[in-house]
N, C-alpha and C positions, 0 to 999 in steps of 0.2 A: 540547499537543504530544505528551505521553506516550500519550494516548488514541489519537491517529492512528497513532503508531508501533506500538502494540499491534494496531490494526486492520489495518495492513499485514502484521504478523506472522501474525495469525490467517488473513487472506485467503490469504497465501502457503502456509501449511501445509495448509489445507483444500483449496484448488484443486490443489496439488501431489499430495496424497493421492488426490483424485478422478481426476486425470490419470493417475496411476500405475496405478490400478485400472481404467482405461477398457479396453473390449474391442477398440477399433480405433484406428488412427492418427488418423482423423478426429475421433473422440470425444476423444482426448487433446489434439488441437489446439484443440478447442472449449473444453475445460476450461482450458487455458492462456490462451486469449483471454478467457474469463470472468474469470480472475484479474487479467488486465491491465485489463479494463474496471472491475472493482470497485475496483482500486487508483486508477484515474483518477477515479472518483466520490469516493473518500475524499480524494484530493488536491484536487479542486474544492471539496468541502465544507470542507476545512481552509482553503483560501484565503478563502472567504466568511466563515468564523468568525473568522479572524485579521483580516480587513479590518474587521469590526465591533468586534472587541476592541481593536485597536491604533489604530483611527480613521484608517486610510489611509496610514500610514507605509510606503512600499514596501520599504524596506530591512529593517525589522523583520519584515514579512510574509514576505519572501523568506528571511530567516535562520531564522525559526521553521519554515517549511514545509520548507526544505532539511534542517534538523536532524531533523525528524520522519521524513522519508524516509530519511535516512542511518541513524538509529537503528533504524528498522524493517528496513532491509536488513542491518544488522549483526546484529540479533537473529535474522534468518532464516538468515544464513550462518554464525553462530557455532558451532552444533552440528556443522556439517560434513555430509558425505553419509551 
């Protein structure tokens, strides 16, 4: 769970920095879309890993995945603008 939260944090910081330094609005939008896509891959990977680890208990899979997303979002938002 902590690894995925860290992955969300790193993905958000890197793609936000790349979007901030983009030369056009279109490039900025592409970097933001790339950040969303990378986060979706991390989320899907986490669901697969949790499914194998927990052996198919949907409630625990959902709780672990939601906790990792929430922690990643908190770590990303905590420093502020």
